[in-house]
Every structure is written in structure tokens, then in C-alpha cells.
C-alpha positions as CSV (number, residue, x, y, z in Angstrom):
1,M,11.2,-6.3,26.0
2,K,12.6,-3.2,24.2
3,N,13.4,0.0,25.9
4,P,10.4,2.5,25.5
5,R,12.8,5.2,24.2
6,D,13.9,2.8,21.4
7,I,10.3,2.3,20.3
8,I,9.1,5.9,20.4
9,K,11.7,7.9,18.3
10,W,10.3,11.4,18.2
11,P,7.0,13.3,18.0
12,L,5.9,14.4,14.6
13,V,5.2,18.1,14.6
14,T,3.1,19.1,11.6
15,E,0.0,21.2,11.0
16,K,-2.1,18.0,10.9
17,S,-0.6,16.6,14.1
18,Y,-1.4,19.9,15.9
19,S,-5.0,19.7,14.7
20,L,-5.2,16.1,15.9
21,A,-3.9,17.1,19.3
22,G,-7.1,19.1,19.8
23,Q,-8.9,15.7,19.5
24,N,-6.6,14.1,22.1
25,K,-4.6,12.3,19.4
26,Y,-0.8,12.5,19.2
27,T,1.5,11.5,16.4
28,F,5.0,9.8,16.8
29,A,7.6,8.3,14.6
30,V,8.2,4.8,15.9
31,D,10.5,1.8,15.4
32,P,9.4,0.0,12.2
33,S,9.5,-3.4,13.9
34,A,7.3,-2.3,16.9
35,N,3.7,-3.5,17.1
36,K,0.7,-1.7,18.6
37,I,1.0,-3.4,22.0
38,E,4.6,-2.4,22.3
39,I,3.8,1.2,21.2
40,K,1.0,1.4,23.7
41,K,3.2,0.2,26.6
42,A,6.0,2.6,25.6
43,V,3.7,5.7,25.5
44,E,2.0,4.8,28.8
45,E,5.4,4.3,30.5
46,L,7.1,7.4,29.1
47,F,4.3,9.9,29.4
48,K,2.2,8.4,32.3
49,V,-1.1,8.5,30.4
50,K,-3.8,6.0,29.5
51,V,-3.9,5.0,25.8
52,L,-7.3,4.0,24.3
53,K,-6.3,3.4,20.6
54,I,-3.3,3.1,18.3
55,N,-3.3,3.6,14.5
56,T,-0.1,2.8,12.7
57,I,1.0,3.9,9.2
58,N,4.0,2.6,7.2
59,V,5.3,5.5,5.1
60,K,7.3,4.6,2.0
61,G,10.4,6.8,1.4
62,K,10.3,9.1,-1.5
63,P,13.0,9.5,-4.2
64,V,15.0,12.8,-3.8
65,R,17.8,14.6,-5.7
66,V,20.4,16.6,-4.0
67,R,22.8,18.6,-6.3
68,N,21.8,16.3,-9.2
69,I,22.7,13.2,-7.3
70,P,19.7,10.8,-7.0
71,G,18.9,9.5,-3.5
72,H,16.1,8.0,-1.5
73,K,14.4,9.0,1.8
74,S,14.1,6.3,4.4
75,D,10.9,4.3,5.0
76,R,9.4,5.0,8.4
77,K,6.5,4.1,10.6
78,K,4.1,6.5,12.2
79,A,1.7,5.9,15.1
80,I,-1.3,8.0,16.0
81,V,-2.1,7.5,19.7
82,T,-5.5,8.3,21.1
83,L,-5.5,9.1,24.8
84,K,-8.2,8.9,27.5
85,E,-10.3,12.0,28.0
86,G,-8.4,14.4,30.3
87,D,-4.9,13.0,29.6
88,K,-2.5,15.0,27.5
89,I,1.1,15.1,26.5
90,E,2.9,18.4,27.1
91,I,5.2,18.1,24.1
92,F,2.5,19.4,21.8
93,S,1.3,22.3,23.9
């Protein structure tokens, strides 16, 4: 089994993720090879909460240009984690 800190990379802090936090949903960047079961176990172990549902999204990287040099942002995977009523993660408060 993978280390939970290798599966959950960082919390995604955006306007939309803050509005979802009010609905007891939290957004994280996760390892692209991780599945929903691994993500659920990692969140429950790291934050000591009960996970009800996981939604995952594969985000394709966009082309970018820096000083006229073309490049590409990396592909990534996001997970929206729904927690049991009453549980919360302090990172987003």
C-alpha cells in the first residue's frame, strides 16, 4: 500500500473549493495513479474523518508560453471528497 502522503498531494484552494467546503466537500490534488479506494483510505487516515463519497477528475494540462517559448502544463488528477455530516478538515477554515 502507498503512503497516504504520496496519494494526497495538496489541497486545492480556489473560490469554488471554498464554496464546496460549505457543503462538506473538500478538493485535493492526488496522485494520477490512485483510485477512489486508495484516496478514501488516505483522507480518512490523514485527517481522522469519515468519507462518504469521492469524485475524481482528470485535468488535461494546457499549452502555455513563457517569454515566447512554448511549453505545456502537467496533467493532474483532482478528487472532491464528501465527508460525513459533522466532520470537517481544518485546512479550509
